N, C-alpha and C positions, 0 to 999 in steps of 0.2 A: 504494500500500500504506500509506504513512504517513498519508495523509488519512483512509483508512478506519479505521485504528487509532486516530487521534485522536478520531474520532467514535464510538468504541466498537463499530464494525462488524467482522465477521469479514473477513479479507483475501480469502478466496475461499470460496464456498459449494460444496457437492458438485455436480459436473457443470457448473460455471460456467467459461466461457472468458473471455479478456481483454475482449472486447467487452461481455459481461454484467457484468463487474466495473465497467467504465467507466459503463455505463448505471445500475447500482445507485448508484454514487457520485454521478452527476448527479441522480438522483432524491432521494437523501438530502439533498444540498445544496439542491435546489429546495424540498423540504418545509421545511427549516430557514428558508430565505428567506421563504417564504410565512407561516410562523408568526411570524417577526419583523415582517413587514409588518402582520400582524393584531394586533400588540401583545402577543403571547404571549411570555413569557420562555422562551428556549431556551438551554440550556447543553449542551455536548457530553456531559456526564455523564448527561443525560436522553434521549439518542437511543437508541431501541430496537434490537433485533437485526436486523430486516429493514427498516430505513429508516423505521419508524414513530417519530414523535416522541412521547415519553412525557412527560406533564406532570410538573412537580416534585411531590413528595409534598405532601399537604395539611398545613396546620399542625396541631399536636397539639390534640386536643379539651381543653377545660377540665375539670379534675378536679372531680367533684361532691363536695359535702360528705357526710360519712359518715352523717349523720342521714337522708338521703333515699335510699331504695332503690327502684328501678323494679320494679314487680310486674306480671306479665302476667296479665290476667284473662280468663277464658273464660266465655261465656254458653251456656246450653243451647239447641240448635236446636229450633225448633218441629217437631212431628210431620210437617207438610206438607213441610218442607225435607228431613227425613230420608228421607221416601218418594220425593221427587223425585230425591235423590242415588242411592237404590237403583235407580230406574228407569233413570237415565242410565248407571249402572254396568252393569246387565244389558244394555242396548242396546249399549254400547261393547264389552263382552266378546263378545257374539254377532257383531257385525260383525268384530271382530278374528279370531274363530275362522273365520268364513267366508272372510275374506281369506287367512288362512294356508292353509286347505284349497285355495283356488284356486291359490295360489303353489306348493304342493307337487305339483300335477298336472303 
């Protein structure tokens, strides 16, 4: 129990027996060991809920200067692209309609 708590893990998951708890603890410890061998920094604060090792949060991004603002620009699609999208949409909707009708039977 104490080892699981130190690793930030729940002591027992729903429906879990003692053998499952031991296996889960073994898996968490093995994952931490593998991560350490791979040169990945592992701290008990970064171990996830179900044994997944969560990487430490990324460093904060540098603050941009106030004079530069990023603007999203859109371009107009050519008529051929618009027509192709319409045909794909019609085809997809017809197939979905037929699939749903088959499933309802």
